[in-house]
VMD Tcl script that draws the C-alpha trace (Angstrom):
set ca {
  {93.58 45.36 40.17}
  {94.11 47.62 43.18}
  {97.83 47.59 42.73}
  {98.79 48.28 39.10}
  {102.37 48.58 37.91}
  {103.50 52.14 37.28}
  {106.50 50.83 35.38}
  {104.46 48.70 32.97}
  {102.08 51.61 32.35}
  {105.09 53.79 31.51}
  {106.65 51.11 29.31}
  {103.65 50.37 27.14}
  {103.15 54.11 26.49}
  {106.81 54.70 25.71}
  {107.08 56.64 22.42}
  {109.12 55.16 19.61}
  {112.73 56.34 19.87}
  {115.80 55.91 17.72}
  {117.90 54.45 20.54}
  {115.94 52.11 22.76}
  {117.87 50.90 25.84}
  {114.82 49.73 27.74}
  {114.59 46.07 26.82}
  {115.46 43.57 29.59}
  {115.87 40.68 27.17}
  {117.10 40.06 23.66}
  {114.84 40.38 20.66}
  {114.77 39.96 16.84}
  {114.47 36.15 16.85}
  {113.20 35.16 13.42}
  {112.92 31.47 12.58}
  {111.36 29.12 10.04}
  {109.46 26.26 11.63}
  {108.98 22.79 10.18}
  {105.89 21.71 12.15}
  {104.18 18.87 10.40}
  {100.48 18.14 10.69}
  {99.21 19.41 13.99}
  {95.89 18.51 15.63}
  {94.76 21.99 16.61}
  {91.86 20.53 18.58}
  {94.15 19.02 21.19}
  {94.95 20.70 24.49}
  {96.57 19.15 27.56}
  {95.26 19.75 31.05}
  {98.76 18.96 32.46}
  {100.94 20.09 29.57}
  {102.22 18.29 26.52}
  {104.04 15.20 27.93}
  {106.99 15.69 25.57}
  {107.39 19.31 26.53}
  {107.20 18.41 30.21}
  {109.89 15.75 29.74}
  {112.24 18.13 27.94}
  {111.86 20.80 30.61}
  {112.38 18.26 33.37}
  {115.68 17.23 31.72}
  {116.73 20.86 31.32}
  {116.22 21.63 35.02}
  {117.20 18.18 36.28}
  {113.91 17.55 38.05}
  {111.10 14.97 37.82}
  {108.31 15.60 35.35}
  {105.89 15.81 38.27}
  {107.70 19.00 39.42}
  {107.11 20.94 36.19}
  {104.19 23.29 35.64}
  {103.77 24.91 32.23}
  {101.23 27.41 31.00}
  {100.88 29.95 28.19}
  {100.98 32.98 30.48}
  {104.76 33.55 30.54}
  {106.78 33.95 33.73}
  {104.70 36.97 34.78}
  {101.55 34.91 34.61}
  {103.19 32.14 36.62}
  {104.24 34.64 39.26}
  {100.76 36.12 39.54}
  {99.13 32.69 39.77}
  {101.55 31.29 42.36}
  {101.35 34.41 44.55}
  {97.56 34.46 44.47}
  {97.30 30.72 45.07}
  {99.63 30.73 48.07}
  {97.78 33.76 49.60}
  {94.49 31.83 49.33}
  {96.03 28.54 50.48}
  {96.56 29.62 54.07}
  {94.77 32.80 55.23}
  {96.66 32.75 58.56}
  {99.94 33.21 56.64}
  {98.93 36.68 55.54}
  {102.35 38.31 55.56}
  {104.80 38.35 52.65}
  {108.37 39.63 52.17}
  {109.64 41.10 48.93}
  {113.23 42.03 48.23}
  {114.19 45.70 47.71}
  {115.02 46.95 45.15}
  {113.00 44.73 42.85}
  {111.03 44.51 39.62}
  {107.94 46.48 40.47}
  {105.29 44.12 39.02}
  {106.42 41.48 41.50}
  {105.83 43.84 44.38}
  {102.39 44.86 43.09}
  {101.30 41.20 42.65}
  {102.23 40.48 46.26}
  {100.46 43.62 47.48}
  {97.36 42.56 45.61}
  {97.00 39.34 47.59}
  {98.87 39.71 50.89}
  {97.59 42.41 53.31}
  {100.96 42.74 55.06}
  {104.12 43.18 52.98}
  {107.62 43.69 54.33}
  {110.78 44.51 52.39}
  {114.12 42.69 52.58}
  {116.79 45.19 51.66}
  {119.64 44.26 49.35}
  {122.08 47.06 50.00}
  {124.42 48.61 47.43}
  {127.24 48.65 50.00}
  {126.92 44.82 50.26}
  {126.83 44.55 46.45}
  {123.11 43.77 46.57}
  {123.71 40.29 48.10}
  {120.86 38.61 49.97}
  {121.04 39.28 53.71}
  {119.94 36.08 55.48}
  {120.53 37.61 58.88}
  {118.16 40.48 58.12}
  {115.60 37.98 56.84}
  {115.81 35.97 60.08}
  {115.03 39.10 62.05}
  {111.85 39.94 60.12}
  {110.05 36.64 59.65}
  {107.18 35.53 61.89}
  {104.67 32.76 62.29}
  {102.45 34.78 59.90}
  {105.02 34.83 57.05}
  {103.69 32.90 54.11}
  {105.94 33.96 51.24}
  {109.33 35.45 50.36}
  {109.72 36.76 46.78}
  {113.21 36.97 45.24}
  {114.86 37.23 41.85}
  {118.00 35.38 40.88}
  {119.93 36.88 39.14}
  {118.72 39.93 41.05}
  {116.66 42.47 39.11}
  {117.94 45.09 38.66}
  {121.59 44.66 39.80}
  {122.28 41.33 38.08}
  {123.96 39.88 41.18}
  {123.77 36.08 41.28}
  {123.03 34.28 44.57}
  {125.28 31.23 45.06}
  {124.28 27.88 46.56}
  {125.43 28.75 50.08}
  {123.35 31.93 50.12}
  {120.30 30.09 48.79}
  {120.79 27.37 51.45}
  {120.75 30.03 54.22}
  {117.48 31.42 52.88}
  {115.84 28.01 52.56}
  {116.88 26.98 56.10}
  {115.02 30.00 57.41}
  {112.02 29.23 55.18}
  {111.91 25.64 56.38}
  {112.26 26.67 60.02}
  {109.29 29.04 59.80}
  {107.28 27.08 57.18}
  {106.97 29.64 54.38}
  {107.46 29.39 50.64}
  {110.20 31.10 48.64}
  {109.20 32.15 45.17}
  {112.25 32.93 43.02}
  {111.86 34.47 39.57}
  {114.83 33.00 37.68}
  {114.06 34.22 34.19}
  {117.51 35.86 33.76}
  {119.23 32.61 34.79}
  {118.37 31.25 31.33}
  {121.25 33.35 29.97}
  {123.62 30.93 31.75}
  {121.50 28.18 33.21}
  {124.39 25.72 33.67}
  {126.26 28.11 35.94}
  {123.24 29.34 38.00}
  {121.57 26.83 40.35}
  {117.82 26.80 40.77}
  {116.55 27.44 44.22}
  {114.40 24.33 43.75}
  {117.58 22.24 43.69}
  {118.24 23.50 47.27}
  {114.82 22.70 48.72}
  {112.12 20.81 46.83}
  {109.39 21.40 49.43}
  {109.42 25.13 50.10}
  {111.18 26.54 47.03}
  {109.31 27.52 43.86}
  {110.98 28.62 40.60}
  {109.37 30.66 37.85}
  {111.03 31.25 34.50}
  {110.56 31.52 30.77}
  {112.61 31.86 27.58}
  {111.54 35.45 26.88}
  {114.66 37.25 28.03}
  {117.51 34.94 27.01}
  {116.20 33.76 23.63}
  {113.90 36.55 22.40}
  {110.74 34.41 22.68}
  {108.42 36.99 24.14}
  {105.74 36.05 21.59}
  {105.73 32.43 22.72}
  {104.50 33.16 26.27}
  {105.58 29.80 27.65}
  {105.55 30.06 31.41}
  {107.44 27.50 33.50}
  {107.38 26.76 37.19}
  {109.18 24.17 39.30}
  {107.57 23.11 42.55}
  {106.72 20.25 44.86}
  {104.46 17.62 43.27}
  {101.31 18.32 45.28}
  {101.65 22.06 44.68}
  {102.10 21.47 40.93}
  {98.91 19.32 40.93}
  {96.96 22.04 42.76}
  {98.25 24.72 40.41}
  {97.21 22.73 37.35}
  {93.71 22.55 38.81}
  {93.90 26.32 39.30}
  {94.87 26.83 35.70}
  {92.02 24.63 34.55}
  {89.55 26.56 36.60}
  {90.72 30.01 35.45}
  {92.11 30.17 31.90}
  {91.52 26.49 30.99}
  {93.99 24.14 29.33}
  {97.12 25.68 27.90}
  {97.22 25.72 24.10}
  {99.14 22.81 22.68}
  {100.55 24.85 19.76}
  {102.71 26.87 22.18}
  {104.16 23.70 23.65}
  {104.74 22.11 20.25}
  {106.76 25.15 19.18}
  {108.71 24.96 22.43}
  {109.45 21.29 21.76}
  {110.77 22.04 18.28}
  {112.89 24.94 19.53}
  {114.40 22.92 22.39}
  {115.23 19.95 20.13}
  {115.76 20.68 16.43}
  {116.58 24.34 16.86}
  {118.35 24.48 20.20}
  {121.62 25.42 18.47}
  {119.88 28.30 16.69}
  {118.56 29.60 19.99}
  {122.00 29.51 21.59}
  {123.65 31.12 18.54}
  {121.10 33.93 18.61}
  {121.77 34.55 22.30}
  {125.51 34.73 21.68}
  {125.06 37.58 19.20}
  {124.74 39.93 22.15}
  {128.18 39.10 23.57}
  {129.93 41.74 21.54}
  {127.22 44.34 22.24}
  {127.66 43.76 25.97}
  {131.43 44.06 25.67}
  {131.17 47.30 23.70}
  {128.75 48.73 26.25}
  {130.94 47.82 29.24}
  {134.04 49.26 27.53}
  {132.18 52.49 26.87}
  {131.02 52.85 30.47}
  {134.57 52.17 31.72}
  {136.02 54.66 29.33}
  {133.52 57.32 30.42}
  {133.98 56.54 34.13}
  {130.35 55.57 34.46}
  {129.78 53.29 37.48}
  {127.78 50.14 36.76}
  {127.26 46.73 38.32}
  {128.70 43.84 36.26}
  {126.06 41.52 34.82}
  {127.22 38.01 33.85}
  {123.75 36.76 33.01}
  {121.67 39.21 31.00}
  {121.79 42.21 28.70}
  {120.98 44.93 31.22}
  {123.11 47.06 33.52}
  {122.27 48.85 36.77}
  {124.01 52.09 36.11}
  {124.84 55.09 38.31}
  {124.62 58.42 36.51}
  {125.62 62.00 37.41}
  {121.94 62.95 37.09}
  {120.13 63.41 40.44}
  {116.64 62.58 39.16}
  {116.78 60.18 36.22}
  {112.97 59.83 36.09}
  {112.61 63.50 35.21}
  {115.72 63.47 33.01}
  {114.53 60.52 30.90}
  {110.94 61.64 30.47}
  {111.63 65.32 29.91}
  {115.01 65.29 28.20}
  {116.49 62.07 26.83}
  {113.26 60.76 25.17}
  {111.88 63.98 23.60}
  {115.19 65.71 22.88}
  {117.76 62.96 22.28}
  {115.48 60.10 21.12}
  {117.15 57.91 23.75}
  {115.15 55.79 26.19}
  {116.34 54.03 29.32}
  {114.41 52.78 32.39}
  {114.43 55.19 35.34}
  {115.88 53.61 38.44}
  {112.96 54.90 40.48}
  {110.76 52.12 39.08}
  {112.75 49.57 41.06}
  {112.77 51.66 44.25}
  {109.15 51.77 45.34}
  {108.89 50.81 49.03}
  {105.11 50.48 49.43}
  {103.30 53.22 47.58}
  {103.78 54.96 44.24}
  {105.91 57.87 45.27}
  {108.67 58.50 42.71}
  {111.91 58.77 44.64}
  {114.80 60.87 43.35}
  {117.38 58.39 42.01}
  {120.56 58.70 39.99}
  {120.18 55.09 38.82}
  {119.00 53.77 35.45}
  {118.66 50.32 33.94}
  {120.41 50.26 30.59}
  {119.58 47.32 28.36}
  {120.96 46.46 24.91}
  {118.41 43.76 24.01}
  {116.64 45.90 21.43}
  {119.87 46.69 19.56}
  {120.02 44.70 16.34}
  {123.29 42.71 16.56}
  {123.59 42.29 12.77}
  {123.14 45.99 12.02}
  {124.13 47.68 15.24}
  {123.62 51.33 15.97}
  {124.99 50.86 19.48}
  {127.96 53.16 19.27}
  {125.77 55.90 17.82}
  {123.20 55.33 20.60}
  {125.83 55.50 23.32}
  {127.13 58.76 21.90}
  {123.57 60.14 21.98}
  {123.30 59.00 25.59}
  {126.55 60.73 26.51}
  {125.31 63.90 24.89}
  {122.02 63.63 26.78}
  {123.92 63.40 30.07}
  {126.25 66.34 29.29}
  {123.61 68.69 27.88}
  {121.35 68.11 30.89}
  {124.17 68.55 33.46}
  {125.14 71.88 32.03}
  {121.64 73.18 31.30}
}
mol new
graphics top color blue
foreach p $ca { graphics top sphere $p radius 0.5 }
foreach p [lrange $ca 0 end-1] q [lrange $ca 1 end] { graphics top cylinder $p $q radius 0.2 }
display resetview
C-alpha cells in the first residue's frame, strides 16, 4: 500500500499498559457454542442463506441487498472503495469527512487520485454540513465517505440530515459509503443511510464494536442489488468464498444467543456512567456519546500525541488514542491537538479497575501540566 495507516501502526505496537483506554469497542465476550455437526467442506459464494436472511431482517432490507464476507467492516470498506474507484475511472474524485477514522482516509487515497475533505466543525457540534458538500461536489465526484455515528465525536446524523446528503448524491450521481459500525450499539434508534436511498447509499458494518466479536470478522454491507452481485463476484475473484463456519457462528449468536449478546453489551452502561460523572466532576470537556464506549475529550494538554507517547504510557501506564490520529488532512503530519479519544471497552465490567485508571489519568494530566 502507498497509503498506510499511521494510527494502526501505532496501535499494534502499543505496549501493554495497566490502564488501557484505547479500545473503540467492547471486549471480553466469552461464550460456549452448541454447534452440532458441521460440514467444514461447505462454503457459499453468496453467503449462507440463513445468515443472509437473518441480517436482512435485522436491517429491514431484502436478502438481495446484503453482502457478507469474513473481512470485517474494514475489509468491506476497502473492497467497496476500490471497486467503486475501478467502476468508473471518470469519477476519480472522492470526498472524506474531517475529522475521521484515519484508515478510511488512507483507503480512499489509495484508490482515488483526488480527495477532498468535508469538514464537520466543532462549533457546529460536528454535524454534517450539506451546504458545504453542495459547494464542493463536481461531475467527477464518485464517492463520499462518512461515519454514522461520527468517529470520533459520536454525533448521530438524523434522517433529515441523511436525506439532504443523499439528495446531493443523487443529483450528481455519486455513491455515499457510510460506515455504521457504531450504530450497532443502538441499531433501533439509528437509521441506516440505505433506508434513505437504496440506489446510491452503501452501508458497511459489523458486530465487532457493540458485541465484542472482533475475532469473528463478519463483515456486512447493504447496497443496491446489482452492486451486491458485482461485489460478490469481486470477493470470489480475490479472497474466494467466505468461510461458512463464520456465518454459522453468526447465525447461532443472532438466534439462540441474541440475549447473551445484548446482556454483554449492557455491562458497559455503568462504566460509561462512571466515566461521564468523573469527567463532569473534573470539569473535563467531552462530547456525549449515546452509541458507543468512546468519548472525544478535550484536555488541558496542548500536544496529546507527545504527552501520551512520552508521558502517560511509559510513566503512568495509561494509554489513550491521541486526537491527532483523526486530524490528518492529506499527509502524515502530526498536528498539535489537545484532543484524545478515551474508550472504556477494554475495562472488564465484572472486575473493573476503572476508577483506579481514571485516577491515574488525572495524575498523568496534572504531573505533565506542572512539569
